C-alpha positions in Angstrom: 102.5 115.2 125.2 104.2 111.9 124.3 102.9 109.0 126.4 106.2 107.1 126.9 104.4 104.3 128.9 101.9 103.8 126.1 104.6 103.6 123.5 106.5 101.1 125.6 103.4 99.1 126.0 102.8 99.2 122.3 106.2 97.7 121.6 105.6 94.9 124.1 102.1 94.2 122.6 103.6 94.1 119.1 106.2 91.6 120.2 103.5 89.4 121.7 101.3 89.6 118.6 104.2 89.0 116.2 105.3 85.9 118.1 101.7 84.5 118.1 101.4 85.2 114.4 104.7 83.7 113.2 105.1 80.9 115.7 101.4 79.7 116.0 98.9 81.2 113.6 100.7 81.2 110.2 102.1 77.6 110.7 98.7 76.2 111.8 96.7 77.9 109.0 99.4 77.0 106.4 99.2 73.4 107.3 95.6 72.8 108.4 93.9 75.8 106.7 94.9 74.8 103.1 93.0 72.0 101.4 95.8 69.9 99.8 93.3 67.6 98.2 90.8 69.9 96.5 92.8 73.1 96.5 91.8 76.4 98.1 91.4 77.3 101.7 89.1 76.0 104.4 86.5 78.2 106.0 87.0 77.3 109.6 89.4 75.5 111.9 89.0 73.7 115.2 91.6 72.3 117.6 91.3 69.0 115.6 91.5 70.5 112.1 89.3 71.9 109.4 85.6 71.3 108.7 86.1 70.0 105.2 82.4 70.0 104.1 82.0 73.7 104.6 80.9 75.6 101.5 83.6 78.2 100.6 83.0 81.9 100.2 84.9 83.8 97.6 85.9 86.4 100.1 87.6 83.9 102.3 89.6 82.4 99.5 91.1 85.7 98.4 91.5 87.0 102.0 93.7 84.1 102.8 95.8 84.9 99.7 96.2 88.3 101.3 97.3 86.8 104.6 100.1 84.7 103.1 101.2 87.4 100.7 101.9 89.6 103.7 103.4 86.9 105.9 107.1 87.4 104.9 107.0 91.1 105.7 105.8 90.2 109.2 108.6 87.8 110.0 107.4 84.4 108.8 110.4 82.4 107.6 108.5 79.8 105.5 108.0 80.1 101.8 104.4 81.4 101.2 104.6 81.2 97.4 102.9 77.8 97.0 100.0 79.0 99.2 99.6 82.3 97.4 100.0 80.9 93.9 98.0 77.8 94.6 95.2 79.7 96.4 94.9 82.3 93.6 95.0 79.7 90.8 92.2 77.7 92.5 90.1 80.8 92.9 90.5 82.1 89.4 89.7 78.6 88.0 86.5 77.9 89.9 85.0 81.2 91.0 85.0 83.1 87.7 81.6 83.7 86.0 81.2 83.9 82.3 80.7 87.7 82.5 84.0 88.3 84.2 82.7 88.8 87.8 83.3 86.2 90.5 80.6 84.1 92.0 80.2 84.2 95.8 80.1 80.5 96.8 81.5 77.1 95.7 81.7 73.6 97.1 85.1 72.3 98.3 85.8 70.8 94.9 85.0 73.9 93.1 81.3 73.2 92.1 79.3 76.4 91.9 76.8 76.8 94.7 75.7 80.4 94.4 76.0 82.4 91.2 75.4 85.8 92.7 78.3 88.3 92.4 78.8 90.9 95.2 80.8 94.1 94.8 82.2 93.3 98.2 83.8 90.1 96.9 85.1 91.7 93.7 86.9 94.3 95.9 88.8 91.5 97.7 89.8 89.8 94.5 91.4 93.1 93.4 93.1 93.4 96.7 94.5 89.9 96.6 95.8 90.4 93.1 97.7 93.5 94.2 99.0 92.0 97.4 100.1 88.8 95.7 102.9 90.7 94.0 104.7 90.9 97.3 105.4 87.2 96.9 104.9 86.4 93.2 106.6 89.5 91.8 105.2 92.0 89.3 104.0 89.5 86.7 101.8 90.7 83.8 99.0 88.2 84.5 98.2 89.8 87.9 97.7 93.2 86.3 95.8 91.7 83.4 93.4 89.9 85.8 92.8 93.1 87.7 92.2 95.2 84.6 89.7 92.6 83.3 87.9 92.6 86.6 87.9 96.4 86.8 86.4 96.5 83.2 83.7 94.0 84.3 82.8 96.2 87.3 82.5 99.2 85.0 80.4 97.3 82.5 78.1 95.4 84.9 77.9 97.3 88.3 78.8 100.9 87.5 76.0 103.3 88.3 75.1 106.2 86.1 76.3 108.5 88.9 79.2 107.9 91.4 79.9 104.5 92.8 78.7 101.0 92.0 75.7 98.8 92.6 76.0 96.2 95.4 75.9 93.2 93.2 74.3 91.1 90.5 71.4 90.5 90.3 70.6 92.3 93.5 71.7 95.9 93.0 70.1 97.7 96.0 70.4 98.9 98.6 73.6 100.8 97.8 76.2 100.0 100.5 79.2 101.9 101.9 81.0 98.7 103.0 82.0 97.3 99.6 83.1 100.7 98.5 85.4 100.8 101.5 87.1 97.6 100.4 87.2 98.8 96.8 89.0 101.8 98.1 91.4 99.6 99.9 92.1 97.6 96.7 92.5 100.8 94.7 95.1 102.1 97.2 97.0 98.8 97.0 97.0 99.0 93.2 98.1 102.6 93.2 101.2 101.5 95.2 102.2 98.8 92.7 100.9 100.1 89.3 101.5 103.2 87.3 98.1 102.9 85.6 96.2 106.2 86.2 92.9 104.4 86.5 93.7 103.3 90.1 94.4 106.9 91.2 91.2 108.0 89.7 89.3 105.3 91.5 90.9 106.3 94.8 89.9 109.9 94.2 86.3 109.0 93.3 85.8 106.7 96.3 87.3 109.2 98.7 85.0 112.0 97.4 82.0 109.6 97.6 82.8 108.9 101.3 83.3 112.5 102.2 80.1 113.7 100.3 77.7 110.9 100.8 78.7 108.3 103.4 79.6 110.6 106.3 76.7 112.3 108.2 77.8 115.9 108.4 75.8 116.5 111.6 77.4 113.6 113.6 80.6 112.9 111.8 79.7 109.2 111.7 79.6 107.0 108.6 76.3 105.5 107.5 76.0 102.1 105.9 72.8 101.8 103.8 71.5 104.0 101.0 68.8 104.1 98.4 69.2 105.2 94.8 71.1 108.5 94.4 72.9 107.8 97.7 70.0 109.0 99.9 70.4 107.4 103.3 67.7 104.9 104.3 65.3 105.8 107.2 67.0 106.3 110.5 65.2 103.3 112.0 66.8 101.1 109.3 70.2 102.7 109.4 73.3 101.3 110.9 76.6 102.7 112.2 79.3 100.2 112.8 82.2 101.4 115.0 84.6 98.9 113.3 83.9 100.6 110.0 84.3 104.1 111.5 87.9 103.0 112.4 88.4 101.2 109.1 87.3 104.2 107.0 89.6 106.4 109.1 92.5 104.1 108.4 91.8 104.3 104.7 91.2 108.0 104.5 94.5 108.6 106.4 96.2 106.9 103.5 94.3 108.8 100.7 96.0 112.1 101.3 94.5 115.6 101.4 93.3 117.8 104.2 89.6 117.0 104.0 90.3 113.3 104.1 92.6 113.6 107.1 90.1 115.8 109.0 87.3 113.3 108.3 89.6 110.4 109.4 90.4 112.1 112.7 86.7 112.8 113.3 85.8 109.2 112.6 88.2 108.0 115.3 86.7 110.5 117.7 83.2 109.3 117.1 84.3 105.7 117.3 86.2 106.2 120.6 83.4 108.2 122.2 80.4 106.0 121.2 81.7 102.7 119.9 84.1 101.6 122.7 82.7 100.2 125.9 84.8 98.5 128.6 87.8 98.8 126.4 86.1 96.8 123.7 84.8 98.0 120.3 81.2 96.9 120.1 79.3 95.8 117.0 76.8 98.4 116.1 75.1 101.8 116.9 71.9 103.5 115.8 72.1 106.5 113.6 71.8 108.7 116.7 74.9 106.9 118.0 73.0 105.1 120.7 74.0 101.4 121.3 72.3 99.0 118.9 74.4 95.8 119.5 76.8 95.8 122.5 78.3 92.4 121.7 81.7 92.5 120.2 83.2 90.5 117.3 87.0 90.2 116.8 87.3 92.3 113.7 86.3 95.7 115.1 89.2 95.4 117.6 91.6 95.1 114.7 90.2 98.2 112.9 90.4 100.3 116.0 94.1 99.3 116.4 94.8 100.0 112.7 93.3 103.5 112.7 94.8 104.6 116.0 98.3 103.1 115.3 98.5 104.9 112.0 97.4 108.2 113.4 99.7 107.8 116.5 102.7 108.2 114.2 101.9 111.9 113.8 99.6 112.4 116.8 101.0 110.6 119.9 97.8 111.1 121.8 96.4 108.1 120.0 98.9 105.6 121.5 96.8 104.8 124.6 93.8 103.9 122.4 96.1 101.8 120.1 97.4 100.0 123.2 93.9 99.3 124.5 92.8 98.0 121.1 95.9 95.7 120.9 95.2 94.5 124.5 91.6 93.8 123.5 92.7 91.8 120.4 95.0 89.6 122.5 91.9 88.6 124.6 90.4 87.1 121.5 93.6 85.1 120.8 94.0 83.7 124.3 92.6 80.6 126.0 92.2 78.8 122.6 94.5 76.3 120.8 97.6 78.1 119.6 97.0 80.0 116.3 93.2 80.0 116.6 90.9 82.7 118.0 87.6 83.6 119.5 85.3 85.5 117.2 82.4 86.7 119.4 82.2 88.2 122.9 78.8 88.3 124.5 77.2 90.9 126.8 78.1 88.5 129.7 81.8 88.9 128.8 82.0 85.3 127.6 83.4 84.2 124.3 81.2 82.0 122.1 82.7 78.5 121.8 82.9 77.8 118.0 85.4 77.1 115.3 87.8 79.9 114.3 86.6 81.5 111.1 89.3 82.0 108.5 87.7 85.4 107.5 89.2 87.0 110.6 92.8 86.3 109.7 92.9 89.1 107.1 91.9 91.6 109.8 94.4 90.3 112.3 97.3 90.4 109.8 96.5 93.9 108.7 96.3 95.1 112.3 99.7 93.6 113.2 101.2 95.0 110.1 100.0 98.5 111.0 101.2 98.2 114.6 104.6 97.1 113.3 104.9 100.2 111.1 103.8 102.5 114.0 106.2 100.9 116.5 108.9 101.1 113.9 108.5 104.8 113.7 109.4 105.3 117.3 112.8 106.4 118.4 
């Protein structure tokens, strides 16, 4: 049965989130979040501006490129091209290692601080290169950069079996999370490129998730593995509700009956075990008992994305999408316009701290998915 009230609420919540994004968040982060002196993006913002001495993670730099590449489609009227092009140019200049992978940390001026290369970060580089085409156009350099990075991954992090090692030099444990974002990047490239390699990567990572990451007994997705994709001991294992929803969102996009069935099951597990008091909590044990009942911002966005996408074909998901959007708005309230809370404690209190730029990617993706779902309504 169609829940008309939930659909109406979803429209209203989208309007609120869209207004916050275009009138407050994007203007603030475009002005105060970009380092006009050194180039690149700041890690955190306070009501008074950035913390300019912060070391800068590779993942934050390319996530912010993603944010501004998607800003026009979400109604932002300013020109994002200088931010997208400038942020990407700064990143490619200072974060690239000699072997073709990207280091994980630099100082504000670009001086290398940590030479390690994580699969997680490489996935976000690929995603930013694909998404940048929404603003910069389909220029050959973006495809060439992506192909070179993909070749470096195959050369340096590819396992003898399926999937990739977690980084260089530390290869183990094998991790589901970076493969999730690699799948996200491969899906983005499949949409903008005719190169068959991206479709093959989507198929490989989808099969890896279905065969190795998802526990067949519970339907939950595990995070940590030893060699040959054997799950680590249950006492050391982790189930993250936010990732249950995030994997569901991706598997819905992959196509195929098995992927869709798994996606629906992941939402069911997440809703039943990972949502408390209308909030998506941080972590569960492998037996799905509560491990960490505090709640960061990003799991709220992933619950919203998964339920909003599924609600287009299964309207029963609208109430969960509405509850997730309502939860997200809590994190955006009672702070300076355009900023957010990141952590909610067990005492239902937000931790007072600067807003981390890393959350913006999650927020933008969630608003984009809600926009698409609301747009499908008659």
